[in-house]
N, C-alpha and C positions, 0 to 999 in steps of 0.2 A: 602318516609317518611311514617311513620305509622299513622294510624287513631286512635284517642283516643278510649278507650274501651266504647262501647255503641253507638258510632257514626258511621255514614255511609258517604261516599263521594257520593254526588248527584249533578250532573250538576256543578261540580267545587267548591262545598261548603261542609263543614262539616254540616251534618244535623242530628237532633235527635228529636224524639217525646217524650214528657213527659205526664204522666197521673196523674190526681189529683182527689180528692174526689168531688170537686165542683168548681164553678166559682170563689169564693173568694180565694181558695187555688191556683188556676191557676194564678189569678191576682197577688197575693202576690209573687209568684215565678217570674213572669215577672218583678215586681218592684225590686226584689233583683238583677235580671240579669241587669236591667236598671241602678242600682246604680254601679254595677261592670263596666258596659260598659262606663258610664260617667267618672268614676275614671280613666279608662284606655284610654279614648278617642278613643275607637274602638267599633263599634256597630254592633250587629247581626241583621239579618232580623228576625222578630218575628211574629208569627201567633198564636192566641189563641182564645179559646171560652170556653164553659162550660166543665170544667174538662180536658182540653187538651192544650198543648203548643207545638209548633214546633219552634226550633231555627235553624238558618243557619248562620254559621260563615264563612266568606271569606273576602279577602282584595281586594277591588275594584281596587286600584292602581297597584296591582301585578297581577290582572286578575286571581286570584285563591287562593288556601290555602297556608298560611304561617305558620311558627312556632308560631307566635303570635296567630293565629287562633286556633291552636292546644292547646296552653296553656289556652286561654280563654274558649274554649269548655270544657276542663277538669274542670276548675275553676267554670264555670257556672253550670255544672252538679252536682258539690258538693253542690250547693245551693238548690237543689231540696229536 
């Protein structure tokens, strides 16, 4: 299966780093992704700090990347 544009496969997950102008912008993005994740009941691993966010999508029960992860990776990137 293909990896969504802008994403990389890292240790069995789809991973992408996002850059923002400041902490508030990074936090706002994390909150938008959080709303998507809650609505879909599927949650990425999130790491963020001043001006940066890293998302990792994978399905624990499947032990790797699924089509759902690919879809949510693309949808979350559109929120940046």
